[in-house]
N, C-alpha and C positions, 0 to 999 in steps of 0.2 A: 413578370414583375408586377407586384400589386400597385394599383393606382392610389391616388390621394383621397379616396372617398371617406368622408368622416363617418365613423361607425362606433358608437358608444358601447362598451362591453356590457352594460346593464340592459340593453335592448332585448336579448332573448328572454330573460326572466320577466320583463314587463309584457312582452308579446304573449307569453304563456299565461300570465295572470289575466290579461284581457280576454284571451280565448276561453279561459275557464270561468269567466264572470267574476273574478276577484279584483278587477280593476275597472273603474267607471271612467270613461273619457271625460276630460274637462272641456268646457266650451272654449273654442278658440277665440282669441282677441283679434280684432281688426288691426292690421298693420300695413305699412308701406315701406318700400325700399327703392332706391334710385341708382340706376347704372349711369353715372355721370361720364359723358364722353367728350373727347376733344380730338382734333385732327393731329396726325403725327406722320409726316412724310407721305407715303402712298396709302396709308391705312388710318384706322382710328385707334385710340387707346381708351381704356376704361379705368376709372379711379376705384381702387380697392384698398381695404384696410384689413390688417391681420389682427384677429382677436387675441387678447392677452392670454398667455398660457395659464394664468391664474383664474380665468373665467370658468364658471361651473358648466356653461353650455358652449359647445363648439370651440373649446380652447385651442388656439393656434390655427384656426381655420380662416381662410380668406373670405371676405364678404363685401357687401356694399353698405354705404350709409343707410340707416333705416331704423324703424322702431314702431312701437304701438301708437294707436290713435289716442289723442287727448280728448276725453269726453266733452270738454268745453267746445270743441270744434264742431259738434253736431248742431248745437242750438244757436250759436251766435253767427249772424250774417257778417261776413268779412268783406274787405275790399277785394274785388274779384275782376279779373280780365281774362278774355279768351272764351273757349267753349263754356256754355252755361252749366250749372249744376245738373240740370235735367239731361243735358247731352252727356255729361260724364256718368250720370246714373244709368243711362241706357248702355253706355260702353262697358261699365264695370259690373253691370248686373245687380245693382243695389238701388235703394231709394235715394232721392236728392240729398237728404241730410247726411246719409252714410257716404255718399259720393264726395260731398264737401269735406267731411272729416278725413277721408282716405287721402284725397289730394292735399289737404292741409298737412297731414302727417308726412307725406312724401317731401313737401317743400320744407317744412319745419325741421325734420330729422336731417335732411341734407345740410341745412344751415348749422344745426347743432353739432354735427359730427365732421363736417368738412369746411365750414366757414363760407360755403357758397350759397347765395340767396337768389332764388328764382322769383324775384319780385321787382317792381319798379314804381316810379311816381305815376305812371299812366300805362295804358294798354300798348304803347309803342316803344317803351324804354325799359331798361333794366338797370338796377343800381350798379355802381362800379366797385371801388375798393371798399371792403367791409372789415378792415383789420384794425381800425382805431380802438382806443380804450372804451369809448362810449358804445361802439358796436359790441365789443367783448362783454361789457356789463349786461347788455340786453341778451346776448346769447346765453350767458350763464343763468340769467333769470328765467329764460325759456327752459333750459335744462332742468333747473330746480322746480319748474312748474309754478314759480312765483308770478309769472307773466304768461298770459294766454297768447296764442299766436294772433288772434284777432286784435288784442290790445297792442301787441308789438307792431303790427302793420298800421294800426290807427295812429299810434304815437309817432311813427316815422312818416306818415302820409303816403303809404305805399299800397299797391294792389298786388295780390297774388297773380302771377302770370301762368295761368293753367295751360295756355297755349304752348308753353315751352316744354310740356311733358307729353310723352306718348306711352300709353299702356302697353306692356310687353308680355306679361305672364301673370299667373296666379297659382300659388302653391299653398297648401294647408298642412301644417305640422301633423305627423302621424298621431293616431288616436291613443297610442301607448305612451306618448311623451307627457311628462307632468306639466309642462308649460307649452301651450299651443297657440299658434298664430295663423290667421287667415290673411295671407300676405299678397298684396298686389305689387308687382314689379313694374317700374317705369323706366324709360330712357329719357335723358335730357342732355343737351349740349352745354358745356361750360360757357357761361356768359363772358363776352369780351370784357377785359379789365379786371376780372375776378381770378383768384387763384385758390387752390385747395391747400389745406394744412391738416395736420393730425390734431383735431380738436376734441376727439372722443377719448373719454377716460377708459373705454373698453378696448382700445386698440394700442398696440405697441409699434406699429409700422403702417405706413401708407405708401402706395405705389401707383404710378400710371403704367399700365401694361397692356400690350396688344392682346386681343382675345385668342389669337393663335398661340402666342407665347404662353399665356396663362393656362390654356387647356393642354398644351404640350407638357408643361410642368406638372399638371395634375396627372396626366397619363403616365408620366415617369415616376409618380409617387413622391415628387418633390414639394408640391403645393397641396396642402390639405383644404378640401372644400366640401360643402354639402351639395347634394344633388341639384337643388334649385339653382345654385350658383353656377355649376358646371353647365347645366342645360341652357341657362340664359346666355352664358358666354358663347357656347357653341352656336346659338341662334344669331349671334352678331357676326360670325365669320364671313358671310357673303357680302358684307357692307364695308365700303372703303372710307366713308365719311359719316360724321354724326348726322348730317342732313338726310342721307340715305336711310339710316337706321330709323330716324324719326318718321320719315315718310312710310316706311314699312310697318311701323307700329299700328297704323290705322286698321290693318287687316290681320293682326296677330290674334290667334285663338286664345281666349281668356278662360276656357273651361278649367275649373279648379283641378289641380293634380294632388291626389291624396294617396299616400302609401297604403298598400294592402299587405297583410301578413296571414299566411295559412299554415296550419300544422298538419304534417303528414302522419300516417299511421306509425311510422318508425321514429316519430319525434322530431323529424327534420322540419325546420322553419323555412318557408320560402317568403322572402320579403321583396316586394316589387312596387314600382311606381308605374301605373298604367300609361302606356304611350312612351315610356322611357326605359327600354329593355336593358340599356347599358348599366343601370343601377341595381338590377336584380341580384339578390344575394341568397344563396342556399346555406343555411346555418345548420351545421351538423352538431347538435348539442352534446352528443355523447363524447365527441372528441374536442368540443369547444372550438371548432374551426369554421371558417366560412369559405365560400367559393363563389 
């Protein structure tokens, strides 16, 4: 039975074009995404959204809230609590300005797409209900980029709680994709008093689902997912609580994962993700099949 690995039909042509020098890889944009966690009976659950079938990229696939960095988050110093920018820079393998922008993207995109805000009036507290009309107006202004995240926090008298995040993984979109992202994955616990909702225009469904249930659905071919999503879900399986996952994040390997594609003499394409053998595909171009 085929699993639910997302696989665009145009990939073989793009892989061949790259191998023959007819395709120049675009520079990946910095991005961040968050595995938002909460306790559920004896285990944990993760918040996922299903991308609309009308989307040009990964239509129908399950993913986490996330998106690209807003360049304004590089230069503006924002209200900040928790590990310093320099500490995050060392953990993420980037400079302090990049670290700030990536962490900001993680918190901002989570708020934009799920209504959950990892910020508070001070380093010891987190905001509660964020569902009022005034909150929604600010959220929409952030989505439209009419309001920067620094301006949003300043207007609200809030500081970003970087201590609520744990770095989990880093994946880079393959070189043959027309839109590429260098994405840092984070874990975070749902703050007390807040609740998720489907605030994203890119999603038609949101769920709280256990990692075991989600990966079993993928294995049966019932849930469509991209390799980074499946990999990060499987990595959650040993943990019973959000606190355990957050503690484990401190030692997670953040070596970037970038897909490789090779062409055999017979025209077969082998597509692989180093360190993640389950996603390897053998594309037999003559028959148009994969294995």
